N, CA, C and O atoms as CSV, one atom per row, in Angstrom:
chain,resi,resn,atom,element,x,y,z
A,1,MET,N,N,-94.295,8.740,33.694
A,1,MET,CA,C,-93.136,9.624,33.350
A,1,MET,C,C,-93.215,9.807,31.832
A,1,MET,O,O,-93.299,8.840,31.075
A,2,SER,N,N,-93.185,11.086,31.407
A,2,SER,CA,C,-93.211,11.422,29.919
A,2,SER,C,C,-91.737,11.724,29.316
A,2,SER,O,O,-90.776,11.886,30.069
A,3,THR,N,N,-91.639,11.782,28.074
A,3,THR,CA,C,-90.420,12.407,27.522
A,3,THR,C,C,-90.572,13.725,26.964
A,3,THR,O,O,-91.723,14.135,26.813
A,4,LEU,N,N,-89.574,14.480,26.622
A,4,LEU,CA,C,-89.679,15.739,26.079
A,4,LEU,C,C,-90.359,15.816,24.763
A,4,LEU,O,O,-91.045,16.780,24.423
A,5,ASP,N,N,-90.133,14.712,23.997
A,5,ASP,CA,C,-90.832,14.911,22.542
A,5,ASP,C,C,-92.270,14.809,22.645
A,5,ASP,O,O,-92.941,15.163,21.676
A,6,GLN,N,N,-92.847,14.365,23.710
A,6,GLN,CA,C,-94.360,14.219,23.846
A,6,GLN,C,C,-95.158,15.459,24.283
A,6,GLN,O,O,-96.388,15.509,24.266
A,7,LEU,N,N,-94.353,16.446,24.672
A,7,LEU,CA,C,-94.989,17.738,25.096
A,7,LEU,C,C,-95.394,18.578,23.947
A,7,LEU,O,O,-94.792,18.649,22.876
A,8,GLN,N,N,-96.603,19.282,24.315
A,8,GLN,CA,C,-97.049,20.234,23.313
A,8,GLN,C,C,-96.422,21.637,23.461
A,8,GLN,O,O,-95.686,21.862,24.421
A,9,VAL,N,N,-96.671,22.526,22.600
A,9,VAL,CA,C,-96.098,23.858,22.731
A,9,VAL,C,C,-96.773,24.549,23.996
A,9,VAL,O,O,-97.996,24.556,24.137
A,10,GLY,N,N,-96.019,25.047,24.778
A,10,GLY,CA,C,-96.411,25.844,26.015
A,10,GLY,C,C,-96.280,24.889,27.254
A,10,GLY,O,O,-96.096,25.443,28.338
A,11,GLU,N,N,-96.343,23.732,27.227
A,11,GLU,CA,C,-96.154,22.750,28.171
A,11,GLU,C,C,-94.747,22.760,28.840
A,11,GLU,O,O,-93.726,22.950,28.180
A,12,LYS,N,N,-94.746,22.545,30.190
A,12,LYS,CA,C,-93.459,22.414,31.012
A,12,LYS,C,C,-93.074,21.093,31.434
A,12,LYS,O,O,-93.946,20.226,31.481
A,13,MET,N,N,-91.831,20.811,31.761
A,13,MET,CA,C,-91.459,19.651,32.376
A,13,MET,C,C,-90.222,19.724,33.124
A,13,MET,O,O,-89.261,20.344,32.668
A,14,LYS,N,N,-90.182,19.151,34.212
A,14,LYS,CA,C,-88.943,19.097,35.144
A,14,LYS,C,C,-88.192,17.899,34.675
A,14,LYS,O,O,-88.808,16.849,34.495
A,15,VAL,N,N,-86.952,17.970,34.472
A,15,VAL,CA,C,-86.060,16.799,34.021
A,15,VAL,C,C,-85.795,15.876,35.094
A,15,VAL,O,O,-85.240,16.282,36.115
A,16,ASN,N,N,-86.160,14.598,34.954
A,16,ASN,CA,C,-85.708,13.677,36.022
A,16,ASN,C,C,-84.479,12.892,35.653
A,16,ASN,O,O,-83.664,12.658,36.545
A,17,ASN,N,N,-84.253,12.444,34.378
A,17,ASN,CA,C,-83.001,11.818,33.883
A,17,ASN,C,C,-82.947,11.912,32.334
A,17,ASN,O,O,-83.892,12.268,31.630
A,18,ILE,N,N,-81.836,11.583,31.941
A,18,ILE,CA,C,-81.527,11.425,30.481
A,18,ILE,C,C,-80.938,9.993,30.250
A,18,ILE,O,O,-79.990,9.595,30.928
A,19,GLN,N,N,-81.499,9.260,29.315
A,19,GLN,CA,C,-81.015,7.895,29.173
A,19,GLN,C,C,-79.533,7.828,29.193
A,19,GLN,O,O,-78.795,8.592,28.572
A,20,LYS,N,N,-79.129,6.774,30.019
A,20,LYS,CA,C,-77.724,6.711,30.183
A,20,LYS,C,C,-77.054,6.112,28.965
A,20,LYS,O,O,-75.868,6.406,28.822
A,21,ASN,N,N,-77.570,5.382,28.132
A,21,ASN,CA,C,-76.962,4.813,26.945
A,21,ASN,C,C,-77.135,5.453,25.683
A,21,ASN,O,O,-76.861,4.891,24.622
A,22,SER,N,N,-77.647,6.779,25.777
A,22,SER,CA,C,-77.987,7.521,24.552
A,22,SER,C,C,-76.683,8.237,24.001
A,22,SER,O,O,-75.905,8.760,24.799
A,23,PRO,N,N,-76.459,8.260,22.713
A,23,PRO,CA,C,-75.311,8.728,22.159
A,23,PRO,C,C,-75.417,10.223,22.209
A,23,PRO,O,O,-74.390,10.853,21.955
A,24,VAL,N,N,-76.502,10.873,22.498
A,24,VAL,CA,C,-76.573,12.392,22.557
A,24,VAL,C,C,-76.715,12.869,24.025
A,24,VAL,O,O,-77.101,14.020,24.229
A,25,ARG,N,N,-76.399,11.979,25.136
A,25,ARG,CA,C,-76.505,12.258,26.511
A,25,ARG,C,C,-75.528,13.458,26.910
A,25,ARG,O,O,-75.914,14.456,27.517
A,26,ARG,N,N,-74.172,13.228,26.479
A,26,ARG,CA,C,-73.162,14.184,26.721
A,26,ARG,C,C,-73.497,15.538,26.197
A,26,ARG,O,O,-73.326,16.555,26.870
A,27,LYS,N,N,-73.983,15.536,24.974
A,27,LYS,CA,C,-74.319,16.821,24.325
A,27,LYS,C,C,-75.419,17.601,24.924
A,27,LYS,O,O,-75.397,18.832,24.939
A,28,LEU,N,N,-76.513,16.800,25.485
A,28,LEU,CA,C,-77.645,17.434,26.063
A,28,LEU,C,C,-77.163,18.023,27.527
A,28,LEU,O,O,-77.597,19.090,27.960
A,29,LEU,N,N,-76.237,17.222,28.218
A,29,LEU,CA,C,-75.710,17.789,29.444
A,29,LEU,C,C,-74.911,19.005,29.162
A,29,LEU,O,O,-75.092,20.003,29.859
A,30,ASP,N,N,-74.122,19.007,28.288
A,30,ASP,CA,C,-73.209,20.188,27.993
A,30,ASP,C,C,-74.146,21.396,27.515
A,30,ASP,O,O,-73.677,22.525,27.662
A,31,MET,N,N,-75.335,21.279,26.996
A,31,MET,CA,C,-76.254,22.316,26.661
A,31,MET,C,C,-77.035,22.832,27.840
A,31,MET,O,O,-77.747,23.831,27.731
A,32,GLY,N,N,-76.903,22.127,29.029
A,32,GLY,CA,C,-77.605,22.719,30.221
A,32,GLY,C,C,-78.943,21.847,30.638
A,32,GLY,O,O,-79.717,22.150,31.545
A,33,ILE,N,N,-79.036,20.772,29.829
A,33,ILE,CA,C,-80.395,19.924,30.207
A,33,ILE,C,C,-79.696,18.885,31.144
A,33,ILE,O,O,-79.008,17.955,30.722
A,34,THR,N,N,-79.960,19.156,32.521
A,34,THR,CA,C,-79.483,18.256,33.479
A,34,THR,C,C,-80.725,18.053,34.451
A,34,THR,O,O,-81.642,18.870,34.534
A,35,PRO,N,N,-80.651,16.888,35.166
A,35,PRO,CA,C,-81.759,16.592,36.103
A,35,PRO,C,C,-82.028,17.677,37.008
A,35,PRO,O,O,-81.089,18.247,37.563
A,36,GLY,N,N,-83.355,18.053,37.231
A,36,GLY,CA,C,-83.833,18.994,38.061
A,36,GLY,C,C,-84.120,20.339,37.295
A,36,GLY,O,O,-84.834,21.159,37.872
A,37,VAL,N,N,-83.629,20.637,36.050
A,37,VAL,CA,C,-84.009,21.681,35.404
A,37,VAL,C,C,-85.327,21.744,34.702
A,37,VAL,O,O,-85.797,20.755,34.140
A,38,GLU,N,N,-85.893,22.850,34.732
A,38,GLU,CA,C,-87.337,22.950,34.053
A,38,GLU,C,C,-87.139,23.322,32.604
A,38,GLU,O,O,-86.291,24.129,32.222
A,39,LEU,N,N,-87.932,22.714,31.873
A,39,LEU,CA,C,-87.925,23.008,30.327
A,39,LEU,C,C,-89.260,23.406,29.863
A,39,LEU,O,O,-90.222,22.897,30.438
A,40,GLN,N,N,-89.453,24.198,28.955
A,40,GLN,CA,C,-90.724,24.570,28.272
A,40,GLN,C,C,-90.624,24.538,26.802
A,40,GLN,O,O,-89.689,25.076,26.209
A,41,VAL,N,N,-91.576,23.913,26.212
A,41,VAL,CA,C,-91.571,23.805,24.660
A,41,VAL,C,C,-92.262,25.141,24.237
A,41,VAL,O,O,-93.382,25.532,24.568
A,42,THR,N,N,-91.306,25.781,23.394
A,42,THR,CA,C,-91.828,27.083,22.905
A,42,THR,C,C,-92.180,27.065,21.498
A,42,THR,O,O,-92.784,28.038,21.045
A,43,GLY,N,N,-91.877,26.073,20.737
A,43,GLY,CA,C,-92.326,25.993,19.296
A,43,GLY,C,C,-91.952,24.573,18.693
A,43,GLY,O,O,-91.174,23.804,19.257
A,44,ARG,N,N,-92.542,24.323,17.573
A,44,ARG,CA,C,-92.387,23.096,16.887
A,44,ARG,C,C,-92.367,23.468,15.369
A,44,ARG,O,O,-93.000,24.423,14.918
A,45,ALA,N,N,-91.617,22.663,14.645
A,45,ALA,CA,C,-91.615,22.850,13.055
A,45,ALA,C,C,-92.990,22.218,12.621
A,45,ALA,O,O,-93.598,21.438,13.353
A,46,PRO,N,N,-93.425,22.597,11.411
A,46,PRO,CA,C,-94.731,22.018,10.964
A,46,PRO,C,C,-94.822,20.475,11.135
A,46,PRO,O,O,-95.906,19.982,11.445
A,47,PHE,N,N,-93.908,19.824,10.977
A,47,PHE,CA,C,-94.062,18.233,11.135
A,47,PHE,C,C,-93.467,17.654,12.433
A,47,PHE,O,O,-93.203,16.456,12.536
A,48,GLY,N,N,-93.266,18.546,13.418
A,48,GLY,CA,C,-93.030,18.332,14.739
A,48,GLY,C,C,-91.460,18.092,14.918
A,48,GLY,O,O,-91.106,17.749,16.046
A,49,ASP,N,N,-90.534,18.226,13.988
A,49,ASP,CA,C,-89.236,17.989,14.193
A,49,ASP,C,C,-88.422,19.093,13.284
A,49,ASP,O,O,-88.592,19.137,12.066
A,50,PRO,N,N,-87.674,19.833,13.859
A,50,PRO,CA,C,-87.196,19.968,15.271
A,50,PRO,C,C,-88.103,20.740,16.214
A,50,PRO,O,O,-89.079,21.320,15.738
A,51,MET,N,N,-87.877,20.785,17.389
A,51,MET,CA,C,-88.702,21.624,18.346
A,51,MET,C,C,-87.705,22.597,19.149
A,51,MET,O,O,-86.501,22.419,19.332
A,52,GLU,N,N,-88.487,23.649,19.575
A,52,GLU,CA,C,-87.659,24.811,20.249
A,52,GLU,C,C,-88.077,24.696,21.766
A,52,GLU,O,O,-89.252,24.604,22.119
A,53,VAL,N,N,-87.021,24.710,22.614
A,53,VAL,CA,C,-87.142,24.412,23.976
A,53,VAL,C,C,-86.517,25.666,24.900
A,53,VAL,O,O,-85.409,26.110,24.598
A,54,LEU,N,N,-87.152,26.144,25.870
A,54,LEU,CA,C,-86.697,27.293,26.734
A,54,LEU,C,C,-85.985,26.533,27.925
A,54,LEU,O,O,-86.629,25.790,28.665
A,55,VAL,N,N,-84.743,26.734,28.064
A,55,VAL,CA,C,-83.958,26.086,29.118
A,55,VAL,C,C,-83.059,27.118,29.741
A,55,VAL,O,O,-82.256,27.741,29.046
A,56,ARG,N,N,-83.170,27.304,30.976
A,56,ARG,CA,C,-82.141,28.233,31.666
A,56,ARG,C,C,-82.073,29.645,31.041
A,56,ARG,O,O,-81.006,30.257,30.985
A,57,GLY,N,N,-83.286,30.169,30.554
A,57,GLY,CA,C,-83.265,31.396,30.060
A,57,GLY,C,C,-82.826,31.565,28.521
A,57,GLY,O,O,-82.802,32.671,27.981
A,58,TYR,N,N,-82.513,30.478,27.921
A,58,TYR,CA,C,-82.280,30.663,26.467
A,58,TYR,C,C,-82.943,29.572,25.798
A,58,TYR,O,O,-83.215,28.516,26.368
A,59,LYS,N,N,-83.249,29.864,24.383
A,59,LYS,CA,C,-83.955,28.866,23.590
A,59,LYS,C,C,-82.933,27.992,22.836
A,59,LYS,O,O,-81.942,28.483,22.294
A,60,LEU,N,N,-83.219,26.663,22.825
A,60,LEU,CA,C,-82.544,25.562,22.202
A,60,LEU,C,C,-83.344,24.842,21.355
A,60,LEU,O,O,-84.487,24.564,21.717
A,61,THR,N,N,-82.832,24.411,20.032
A,61,THR,CA,C,-83.501,23.613,19.224
A,61,THR,C,C,-82.968,22.194,19.228
A,61,THR,O,O,-81.772,21.921,19.128
A,62,LEU,N,N,-83.978,21.289,19.354
A,62,LEU,CA,C,-83.567,19.820,19.427
A,62,LEU,C,C,-84.347,19.006,18.501
A,62,LEU,O,O,-85.533,19.263,18.295
A,63,ARG,N,N,-83.730,18.016,17.920
A,63,ARG,CA,C,-84.297,17.007,17.070
A,63,ARG,C,C,-85.261,16.048,17.925
A,63,ARG,O,O,-85.096,15.989,19.143
A,64,LYS,N,N,-86.113,15.411,17.391
A,64,LYS,CA,C,-87.015,14.550,17.959
A,64,LYS,C,C,-86.314,13.375,18.631
A,64,LYS,O,O,-86.711,12.984,19.729
A,65,ASN,N,N,-85.245,12.777,17.987
A,65,ASN,CA,C,-84.528,11.751,18.569
A,65,ASN,C,C,-83.702,12.163,19.747
A,65,ASN,O,O,-83.335,11.322,20.568
A,66,GLU,N,N,-83.384,13.498,19.862
A,66,GLU,CA,C,-82.614,14.054,21.040
A,66,GLU,C,C,-83.655,14.319,22.198
A,66,GLU,O,O,-83.301,14.219,23.372
A,67,ALA,N,N,-84.906,14.650,21.855
A,67,ALA,CA,C,-85.815,15.007,22.886
A,67,ALA,C,C,-86.459,13.652,23.557
A,67,ALA,O,O,-86.933,13.580,24.690
A,68,MET,N,N,-86.371,12.676,22.660
A,68,MET,CA,C,-86.894,11.359,23.221
A,68,MET,C,C,-86.069,10.824,24.346
A,68,MET,O,O,-86.588,10.014,25.114
A,69,VAL,N,N,-84.934,11.172,24.499
A,69,VAL,CA,C,-84.003,10.518,25.739
A,69,VAL,C,C,-84.142,11.293,27.003
A,69,VAL,O,O,-83.602,10.940,28.051
A,70,VAL,N,N,-84.952,12.464,26.866
A,70,VAL,CA,C,-85.107,13.286,28.198
A,70,VAL,C,C,-86.358,12.994,28.772
A,70,VAL,O,O,-87.403,13.333,28.217
A,71,ALA,N,N,-86.323,12.235,30.113
A,71,ALA,CA,C,-87.596,11.996,30.692
A,71,ALA,C,C,-87.771,12.919,31.891
A,71,ALA,O,O,-86.820,13.386,32.518
A,72,GLY,N,N,-88.958,13.134,32.146
A,72,GLY,CA,C,-89.372,14.063,33.251
A,72,GLY,C,C,-90.802,13.922,33.814
A,72,GLY,O,O,-91.538,13.029,33.393
A,73,GLU,N,N,-91.149,14.673,34.631
A,73,GLU,CA,C,-92.455,14.661,35.251
A,73,GLU,C,C,-93.407,15.812,34.854
A,73,GLU,O,O,-94.537,15.874,35.338
C-alpha cells in the first residue's frame, strides 16, 4: 500500500484510508478525499511540494504532509 505523496504526475490511486490520528484528517474528508474515491496527481511544484490532485472532477492542491496520510492501492 502506498501513500498519495509517493505518486508521480499522471498516476492514479484509489483511497483505502486516511490515518486516524492525523490532524488534517477532518480537512481531507471535508474536501472530498474519502475511502473509495479515485485520485490522480496532475501536477507538482518544482521541489515536489505542494502537489495538485484531481478528485471528484476538481483540482485540489495539497501539501506533502497532507498527502502522506492518504493511503491507497
